[in-house]
C-alpha positions, 0 to 999 in steps of 0.5 A, a space after each residue: 312892499 309899499 302899502 300905498 302901491 297896489 301889487 299889479 303884475 309887471 309893476 316895480 313893487 319894492 327896492 332893497 339895499 344890501 350893504 356891508 355897514 348898516 349904520 353908515 348906510 342909514 346915516 347917509 340916507 337919513 342925512 341926505 334924504 331924511 329917511 328913517 328905518 324900522 327894524 324887523 327881526 328875521 330868523 337870521 338877521 335884522 331887516 330894515 324897512 326904509 321909511 320916507 315920511 309914513 310911506 314904506 319905500 324899501 328895505 335894507 339889510 347887512 350882507 354878512 356870511 360866506 354867501 356874500 363873499 365878493 358881492 358888492 353893495 347894491 340895490 335890487 329892484 323887485 317886480 310884481 308878477 302874477 305867478 312867479 313859477 310860471 313867469 320864471 319858466 317864460 323868462 328862462 325860455 326868453 334867455 334869462 338865467 336863474 340866480 336864485 330859485 323861487 322861494 317863499 318869504 312868510 307873510 310877504 310872498 314868493 320870489 326868485 332872482 334872475 339875470 335877464 339876457 343882458 346880465 342885469 339882475 332883478 327879483 320877481 315876486 308874487 306878493 302874498 294875497 292881502 
């Protein structure tokens, strides 16, 4: 999440790129946009924070493993919500389907992935209190 952007309910708070070749993607964005990348070790992978100047503008990770079989490279938008569990129930009642049930990311917040009624995939997150 960008340190410059306050976490306000309903506001886009993060963008994440899932790729098959992290070196290729980093070279493309470094060459074309001037982005830099800072490694953040996770239990099962390296997550890359995307930096534009001094601003944290997103994240990037390499898709590997059977759970990503057939999944194309993609950007995922995160929207901050005040209560992911309650908001997800409202979303389902309004016609969304759950792609990934709510789960906690230590030090970051609680999130879920859903498909809105038209099929667009989006992540909703209740950021951890600062």
